C-alpha positions as a LaTeX table, in Angstrom:
\begin{tabular}{lrrr}
\hline
Residue & $x$ (\AA) & $y$ (\AA) & $z$ (\AA) \\
\hline
Met1 & $-1.63$ & $-14.25$ & 9.71 \\
Leu2 & $-0.30$ & $-13.86$ & 6.18 \\
Ala3 & 2.28 & $-11.30$ & 7.28 \\
Asp4 & 3.80 & $-13.85$ & 9.65 \\
Leu5 & 4.46 & $-16.44$ & 6.97 \\
Thr6 & 7.95 & $-17.01$ & 5.64 \\
Met7 & 8.54 & $-15.47$ & 2.23 \\
Lys8 & 8.59 & $-18.94$ & 0.68 \\
Asp9 & 5.29 & $-19.97$ & 2.28 \\
Phe10 & 3.66 & $-16.65$ & 1.40 \\
Met11 & 4.61 & $-17.11$ & $-2.24$ \\
Lys12 & 3.15 & $-20.63$ & $-2.21$ \\
Glu13 & $-0.12$ & $-19.19$ & $-0.90$ \\
Leu14 & $-0.03$ & $-16.51$ & $-3.56$ \\
Ala15 & 0.42 & $-19.08$ & $-6.32$ \\
Ser16 & $-2.37$ & $-21.34$ & $-5.03$ \\
Asn17 & $-5.93$ & $-21.55$ & $-6.33$ \\
Ser18 & $-7.14$ & $-19.42$ & $-3.41$ \\
Pro19 & $-7.98$ & $-15.77$ & $-4.20$ \\
Ile20 & $-6.40$ & $-14.83$ & $-0.86$ \\
Pro21 & $-3.85$ & $-13.26$ & $-0.73$ \\
Gly22 & $-4.49$ & $-11.18$ & $-3.81$ \\
Gly23 & $-3.48$ & $-7.94$ & $-5.43$ \\
Gly24 & $-4.45$ & $-5.75$ & $-2.49$ \\
Ser25 & $-2.20$ & $-7.70$ & $-0.15$ \\
Ile26 & 0.64 & $-7.45$ & $-2.66$ \\
Ala27 & 0.11 & $-3.70$ & $-2.92$ \\
Ala28 & 0.50 & $-3.49$ & 0.85 \\
Met29 & 3.64 & $-5.62$ & 0.66 \\
Cys30 & 5.06 & $-3.23$ & $-1.93$ \\
Gly31 & 4.27 & $-0.34$ & 0.40 \\
Ser32 & 6.11 & $-2.05$ & 3.24 \\
Thr33 & 9.04 & $-2.82$ & 0.95 \\
Gly34 & 9.32 & 0.80 & $-0.13$ \\
Cys35 & 9.28 & 1.97 & 3.48 \\
Asn36 & 12.02 & $-0.43$ & 4.46 \\
Leu37 & 14.22 & 0.47 & 1.51 \\
Val38 & 14.10 & 4.10 & 2.64 \\
Ala39 & 14.79 & 2.97 & 6.22 \\
Met40 & 17.77 & 0.93 & 5.03 \\
Val41 & 19.37 & 3.86 & 3.21 \\
Ala42 & 18.76 & 6.04 & 6.27 \\
Ala43 & 20.42 & 3.39 & 8.46 \\
Leu44 & 23.38 & 3.25 & 6.12 \\
Thr45 & 23.74 & 7.02 & 6.50 \\
Val46 & 23.53 & 7.35 & 10.29 \\
Gly47 & 27.03 & 7.12 & 11.76 \\
Lys48 & 28.64 & 7.37 & 8.34 \\
Lys49 & 31.49 & 9.87 & 8.07 \\
Gly50 & 30.72 & 12.77 & 5.79 \\
Tyr51 & 26.98 & 12.70 & 6.53 \\
Glu52 & 27.10 & 13.98 & 10.11 \\
Glu53 & 24.70 & 16.86 & 9.48 \\
Tyr54 & 22.02 & 14.40 & 8.38 \\
Trp55 & 22.36 & 11.76 & 11.11 \\
Asp56 & 19.47 & 12.98 & 13.24 \\
Glu57 & 17.22 & 13.54 & 10.26 \\
Met58 & 17.99 & 10.08 & 8.90 \\
Ala59 & 17.40 & 8.43 & 12.28 \\
Lys60 & 13.93 & 10.02 & 12.48 \\
Leu61 & 13.16 & 9.10 & 8.89 \\
Lys62 & 14.10 & 5.50 & 9.57 \\
Ala63 & 11.75 & 5.33 & 12.56 \\
Asp64 & 8.91 & 6.99 & 10.61 \\
Met65 & 9.26 & 4.59 & 7.68 \\
Glu66 & 9.36 & 1.55 & 9.94 \\
Ala67 & 6.13 & 2.68 & 11.60 \\
Ile68 & 4.37 & 2.98 & 8.24 \\
Ser69 & 5.81 & $-0.36$ & 7.20 \\
Asp70 & 4.17 & $-1.99$ & 10.21 \\
Glu71 & 0.81 & $-0.54$ & 9.14 \\
Gln72 & 1.28 & $-1.84$ & 5.61 \\
Leu73 & 2.17 & $-5.31$ & 6.88 \\
Lys74 & $-1.05$ & $-5.33$ & 8.91 \\
Ala75 & $-2.94$ & $-4.32$ & 5.78 \\
Ile76 & $-1.79$ & $-7.49$ & 4.02 \\
Asp77 & $-4.19$ & $-9.38$ & 6.27 \\
Asp78 & $-6.75$ & $-6.57$ & 6.46 \\
Asp79 & $-7.21$ & $-6.63$ & 2.70 \\
Ala80 & $-7.50$ & $-10.41$ & 2.58 \\
Asn81 & $-10.03$ & $-10.38$ & 5.42 \\
Ala82 & $-12.09$ & $-7.63$ & 3.79 \\
Tyr83 & $-12.33$ & $-9.62$ & 0.58 \\
Ala84 & $-13.27$ & $-12.80$ & 2.45 \\
Thr85 & $-16.00$ & $-10.89$ & 4.31 \\
Val86 & $-17.56$ & $-9.64$ & 1.08 \\
Val87 & $-17.52$ & $-13.13$ & $-0.40$ \\
Gly88 & $-19.10$ & $-14.49$ & 2.75 \\
Cys89 & $-21.98$ & $-12.05$ & 2.45 \\
Phe90 & $-23.16$ & $-13.74$ & $-0.72$ \\
Ser91 & $-23.88$ & $-16.87$ & 1.32 \\
Met92 & $-26.37$ & $-15.05$ & 3.51 \\
Pro93 & $-29.92$ & $-16.42$ & 3.33 \\
Lys94 & $-32.35$ & $-14.85$ & 0.88 \\
Asn95 & $-35.53$ & $-16.83$ & 1.39 \\
Thr96 & $-37.67$ & $-13.91$ & 2.53 \\
Glu97 & $-37.90$ & $-10.27$ & 1.53 \\
Glu98 & $-36.41$ & $-9.31$ & 4.89 \\
Glu99 & $-33.47$ & $-11.66$ & 4.36 \\
Lys100 & $-32.95$ & $-10.36$ & 0.85 \\
Ala101 & $-32.94$ & $-6.77$ & 2.07 \\
Leu102 & $-30.48$ & $-7.52$ & 4.88 \\
Arg103 & $-28.23$ & $-9.46$ & 2.50 \\
Ala104 & $-28.19$ & $-6.62$ & $-0.05$ \\
Lys105 & $-27.54$ & $-4.02$ & 2.64 \\
Thr106 & $-24.70$ & $-6.04$ & 4.17 \\
Ile107 & $-23.07$ & $-6.67$ & 0.80 \\
Gln108 & $-23.06$ & $-2.94$ & 0.11 \\
Glu109 & $-21.64$ & $-2.09$ & 3.54 \\
Lys110 & $-18.87$ & $-4.68$ & 3.35 \\
Thr111 & $-18.04$ & $-3.78$ & $-0.25$ \\
Glu112 & $-17.53$ & $-0.18$ & 0.79 \\
Glu113 & $-15.29$ & $-1.35$ & 3.64 \\
Ala114 & $-13.38$ & $-3.52$ & 1.17 \\
Ala115 & $-12.76$ & $-0.41$ & $-0.94$ \\
Gln116 & $-11.57$ & 1.61 & 2.04 \\
Val117 & $-8.87$ & $-0.90$ & 3.01 \\
Pro118 & $-6.84$ & $-0.60$ & $-0.22$ \\
Leu119 & $-7.49$ & 3.13 & $-0.25$ \\
Gly120 & $-5.71$ & 3.23 & 3.09 \\
Ile121 & $-2.84$ & 1.23 & 1.61 \\
Ala122 & $-2.50$ & 3.80 & $-1.16$ \\
Glu123 & $-2.71$ & 6.78 & 1.19 \\
Arg124 & $-0.07$ & 5.35 & 3.52 \\
Ala125 & 2.33 & 4.79 & 0.62 \\
Val126 & 2.43 & 8.50 & $-0.28$ \\
Pro127 & 5.02 & 9.47 & 2.40 \\
Ile128 & 7.45 & 7.00 & 0.87 \\
Phe129 & 8.04 & 9.45 & $-1.95$ \\
Asn130 & 9.30 & 12.14 & 0.41 \\
Gly131 & 11.41 & 9.56 & 2.18 \\
Ala132 & 12.92 & 8.40 & $-1.10$ \\
Arg133 & 13.60 & 11.99 & $-2.11$ \\
Glu134 & 15.37 & 12.67 & 1.18 \\
Val135 & 17.65 & 9.63 & 1.11 \\
Ile136 & 18.53 & 10.20 & $-2.54$ \\
Ala137 & 19.47 & 13.83 & $-1.82$ \\
Lys138 & 21.10 & 13.43 & 1.61 \\
Gly139 & 21.68 & 9.74 & 2.22 \\
Asn140 & 24.56 & 7.40 & 1.58 \\
Lys141 & 25.42 & 7.79 & $-2.09$ \\
Asn142 & 26.33 & 4.12 & $-2.35$ \\
Ala143 & 22.66 & 3.29 & $-1.81$ \\
Val144 & 21.06 & 5.85 & $-4.11$ \\
Ser145 & 19.63 & 3.08 & $-6.30$ \\
Asp146 & 17.76 & 1.72 & $-3.27$ \\
Gly147 & 16.13 & 5.09 & $-2.74$ \\
Ala148 & 15.04 & 5.07 & $-6.36$ \\
Ile149 & 13.55 & 1.61 & $-6.05$ \\
Ala150 & 11.67 & 2.74 & $-2.94$ \\
Ala151 & 9.92 & 5.34 & $-5.11$ \\
Met152 & 9.09 & 2.65 & $-7.65$ \\
Met153 & 7.62 & 0.48 & $-4.90$ \\
Ala154 & 5.53 & 3.39 & $-3.65$ \\
Arg155 & 4.07 & 3.90 & $-7.11$ \\
Thr156 & 3.33 & 0.19 & $-7.47$ \\
Ala157 & 1.73 & 0.07 & $-4.03$ \\
Ile158 & $-0.51$ & 3.01 & $-4.85$ \\
Leu159 & $-1.56$ & 1.98 & $-8.35$ \\
Gly160 & $-2.08$ & $-1.62$ & $-7.29$ \\
Ala161 & $-4.18$ & $-0.63$ & $-4.30$ \\
Leu162 & $-6.26$ & 1.73 & $-6.42$ \\
Tyr163 & $-7.23$ & $-1.06$ & $-8.78$ \\
Asn164 & $-8.70$ & $-2.82$ & $-5.76$ \\
Val165 & $-10.53$ & 0.33 & $-4.70$ \\
Arg166 & $-12.04$ & 0.68 & $-8.15$ \\
Ile167 & $-13.16$ & $-2.93$ & $-8.51$ \\
Asn168 & $-15.11$ & $-2.57$ & $-5.28$ \\
Ala169 & $-16.32$ & 0.98 & $-5.89$ \\
Val170 & $-18.07$ & 0.10 & $-9.15$ \\
Ser171 & $-20.36$ & $-2.29$ & $-7.23$ \\
Leu172 & $-21.60$ & 0.45 & $-4.92$ \\
Lys173 & $-25.15$ & 1.66 & $-5.48$ \\
Asp174 & $-24.54$ & 4.88 & $-3.53$ \\
Glu175 & $-23.43$ & 7.13 & $-6.38$ \\
Ala176 & $-22.01$ & 9.81 & $-4.08$ \\
Lys177 & $-19.76$ & 7.32 & $-2.27$ \\
Lys178 & $-18.74$ & 5.73 & $-5.55$ \\
Ala179 & $-17.89$ & 9.10 & $-7.09$ \\
Ala180 & $-15.85$ & 10.17 & $-4.04$ \\
Leu181 & $-13.81$ & 6.96 & $-4.10$ \\
Leu182 & $-13.15$ & 7.13 & $-7.83$ \\
Lys183 & $-12.18$ & 10.81 & $-7.62$ \\
Arg184 & $-9.65$ & 10.08 & $-4.90$ \\
Cys185 & $-8.29$ & 7.25 & $-7.03$ \\
Glu186 & $-7.66$ & 9.66 & $-9.88$ \\
Glu187 & $-5.89$ & 12.10 & $-7.56$ \\
Leu188 & $-3.64$ & 9.45 & $-6.04$ \\
Glu189 & $-2.83$ & 7.86 & $-9.38$ \\
Lys190 & $-1.74$ & 11.21 & $-10.80$ \\
Leu191 & 0.31 & 11.97 & $-7.70$ \\
Ala192 & 2.05 & 8.59 & $-7.80$ \\
Gln193 & 3.01 & 8.85 & $-11.44$ \\
Glu194 & 4.28 & 12.40 & $-11.11$ \\
Glu195 & 6.18 & 11.77 & $-7.88$ \\
Glu196 & 7.96 & 8.70 & $-9.20$ \\
Ala197 & 8.96 & 10.44 & $-12.42$ \\
Asp198 & 10.18 & 13.52 & $-10.54$ \\
Ile199 & 12.23 & 11.49 & $-8.07$ \\
Leu200 & 13.86 & 9.27 & $-10.69$ \\
Lys201 & 15.08 & 12.34 & $-12.54$ \\
Thr202 & 17.16 & 13.23 & $-9.50$ \\
Val203 & 19.05 & 9.93 & $-9.46$ \\
Val204 & 22.65 & 10.39 & $-10.61$ \\
Phe205 & 25.29 & 7.66 & $-10.49$ \\
Lys206 & 28.73 & 9.10 & $-9.94$ \\
\hline
\end{tabular}
């Protein structure tokens, strides 16, 4: 499991000549990082004098972000496995017309699945923006920069994941499925850029 590797070993794998892990896994890692930055600021707020009215809210936010982080960590391996499955399909036999048809059908099915995995990574990163907004507005002011970076990580997670959706979507022969995926990519990309910009405007160091 890639997510179980030490940071040092993971980075060695990333720098190797293997295509796994790749950009989709890194997008998921960014999503997890953003979640945990929000969780950290929330944790630094709970029990802190002067923030009593937000303790319960911050405790819930921390738990919510940690749950999403776990999903993103799982997606590090899910994305790598989806890519490996698509690659494996190209080794299927193609000696007969039946084999060729099955091979083509399987490649299309697994390519669509490989597009759905990073789409899920992007979708799950969206709540990080609200979390970042909450900890910046109500959380420990000494950690406001961490809330801002969480928003940056959410944007990176989304845009990175969407690149992986698109590279798979363009190989789909089903035009309706391709169009739906690409449309959702446009929507999420716009949302990510606008949310990050809006949140960063609220960051004040004082």
